[in-house]
C-alpha positions as CSV (number, residue, x, y, z in Angstrom):
1,X,0.0,0.1,0.0
2,X,1.3,3.4,-0.9
3,X,1.8,5.9,2.0
4,X,-0.5,8.9,1.6
5,X,1.2,12.3,1.2
6,X,-1.0,15.4,1.6
7,X,1.6,17.7,0.1
8,X,2.0,15.7,-3.0
9,X,-1.8,15.2,-3.5
10,X,-2.1,19.0,-3.3
11,X,0.7,19.5,-5.8
12,X,-0.9,17.1,-8.3
13,X,-4.3,18.8,-7.9
14,X,-3.1,22.4,-8.2
15,X,-0.5,22.0,-11.1
16,X,-1.9,24.7,-13.5
17,X,-3.1,24.1,-17.1
18,X,-1.0,27.0,-18.2
19,X,2.2,25.4,-16.9
20,X,1.4,22.2,-18.6
21,X,0.6,23.9,-21.9
22,X,3.9,25.8,-21.8
23,X,5.9,22.7,-21.1
24,X,4.0,21.0,-24.0
25,X,5.0,23.8,-26.3
26,X,8.7,23.8,-25.2
27,X,9.5,20.2,-24.5
28,X,9.0,17.8,-27.4
29,X,7.2,14.7,-26.3
30,X,6.0,16.2,-23.0
31,X,2.8,14.7,-21.9
32,X,2.7,11.9,-24.5
33,X,2.2,8.4,-23.5
34,X,5.3,6.1,-23.5
35,X,7.9,9.0,-23.7
36,X,9.3,8.0,-20.3
37,X,10.6,4.8,-21.8
38,X,12.8,6.7,-24.3
39,X,14.3,8.8,-21.5
40,X,15.2,6.0,-19.0
41,X,14.1,2.5,-20.0
42,X,15.2,0.8,-16.7
43,X,13.4,3.4,-14.5
44,X,10.2,3.2,-16.7
45,X,10.1,-0.6,-16.3
46,X,10.5,-0.2,-12.6
47,X,7.8,2.5,-12.4
48,X,5.4,0.4,-14.4
49,X,5.8,-2.6,-12.1
50,X,5.3,-0.3,-9.1
51,X,2.2,1.2,-10.5
52,X,0.7,-2.3,-11.2
53,X,1.6,-3.8,-7.8
54,X,0.7,-1.0,-5.3
55,X,-2.6,0.5,-4.4
56,X,-3.9,3.6,-2.6
57,X,-5.7,3.7,0.7
58,X,-8.8,5.1,-1.0
59,X,-8.9,2.1,-3.4
60,X,-10.0,0.0,-0.4
61,X,-13.2,2.0,-0.1
62,X,-14.3,1.7,-3.7
């Protein structure tokens, strides 16, 4: 089970649309599915395994 972090949750909810649109215009491949693999294959495989094997506290109440 992932440990909940209030600060990270707030950060994820408040990242602005403007900031994402600027990054998308400046960084080629930003926000596109699968681009993490090109940057770091080993880390992206590790992240994919983590994402599939862990769950949030809130998932227990669904």
